[in-house]
N, C-alpha and C positions, 0 to 999 in steps of 0.2 A: 504494500500500500504506500510505503514511503516513496518508492520510485515512481509510482503512478502519480502521487501528489506532486512530486518534483516536476514531472512532465507538465502537469496542469499549471504549475507556477511559472513555467516558461512562456505562457501565453501573455503577450503584452497588452495592456489596456483593453480596447474594444475587441481585440482578437479573441478574447475569452468567450464572447457571445456571438462571434461571427462563424457561420457554417462554412466549412471547407471540406472537400472530399466527403460530403454528405451531412456532417454534423459539426457542431461547435464544441470546443472544449467543455463548455458548460453542460451540454447534453451528455458527453462522455462521463463527466463526473456524476451526474444524476443517474445515468444508466448503470454504472457500477454500484452506486449506493443502493439503487432499487433491487438489482439482482442479488446483492449480498443480503439485503433485508429479507428477500423472498426465499432464497435458496439456503442460506445458513441459518437465519433466525426463524424461518418458516412463518413469517408475519403475513397473514392473508388479508390485512386491512386493504380495502379496495381503492387505494390511492396511487396506483402504478400507472405512469404515463410515459415512461422512458425505457421500457423493456426492449423495444425494437421488434416486437411480435404483435403489434397492435391490430393486425388483421386476423389473428387467431382468436377463436371464440373463448377459449379458456383465459387468455390474457385480457380480452375485452371485459370479462366479468370482474377482473381485478382493477379496473379503472373506472368504476362507477361514481367515485367521489373525487373531488378536486385533489390535485397533488399538493402536498404540504410545501414543496419548493418547486418552482418552475424554472425553466431554462432562461427566462427573461429576468429573473430575480438577481439582485446584486451578487457579484462574485463571492464576497465574504459569506453571504448567506448560503450559497451553494457549497462552498468549501467547508463551512461549519457543519452542514448536513452530512457531507461525506465523512468528515472526521467523527461525528457522533455515531454514524452507522458503523464505521471502522472500530470504534471503541466498544460498541455493543457486541460486535462479532468477536473481537478478541476476548472480551469478558465471557461470552458464551463458550468459546472454544476452551478457555482455561478451566471451566468448571464441568465441561461435558464428560460424561462417563460413557462406557461402551453402549449402554442401552440408548442413550441420546444419539450417539454416532451411528447406530444401526438402524435408525428410523428411515422413513421416506419423506421426501420433500417434493414440492411442485416441479413440474416439467411441462413446458409448452410443446416439446418435441416428441415426447414418447406417447404411444397409444393409450397407456393407462393414465397419463396425466401426472405421474409421479416418477421419481427415480431414487435409488438408494442415496442416503445423505452422504456417506463416505465418497461415493463417486461424484456427487454434486460438489463437494468441497474441493476435490482435485480439479474439477472442471472450472470452478470459479477462480482458482489460482491462475490457471492458464488464461482465463477470460480477462482478468485484470491485466496480465502481461500483454495480451493481444491489444487491448485498448490503450495501453501505454505506447505501444508501437504505432497505433493509429494517430495518437496525439503527436508523437515525434514526426510522423510523415506530414500531417496537416499543418504543423507549425513551420515546416520547411517549404510548403507549397505557396507560391505567390498568389495573392488574392485576385 
């Protein structure tokens, strides 16, 4: 998360809210915060609007209420939301026992709508790294 956050910090001024290569750094921050909240914390509060699967019926059901933080909100508010989610994830992981790690969590991609939590944790580690790479690319791309 620290490397992802460092990539976000590289976005100067208005570039944080400027879409390039599909999305803005603000969107990437909210996207990761939402997926961590959903896949690690298994929070099913229907306030998800940055998952990237908004055409999926299961995901649509998770977005029936307003998002607590939007892509147009101030940079500090978006980064604070990411930091708060990151802290909650770390706290959860530190106290998780085998029974918690062996559960199932949401999945937009699987036929059952869930996937094993341990598998989901590994996927989210790679997912954060992927979006860090996307940030590095978009910040090097001329507007």
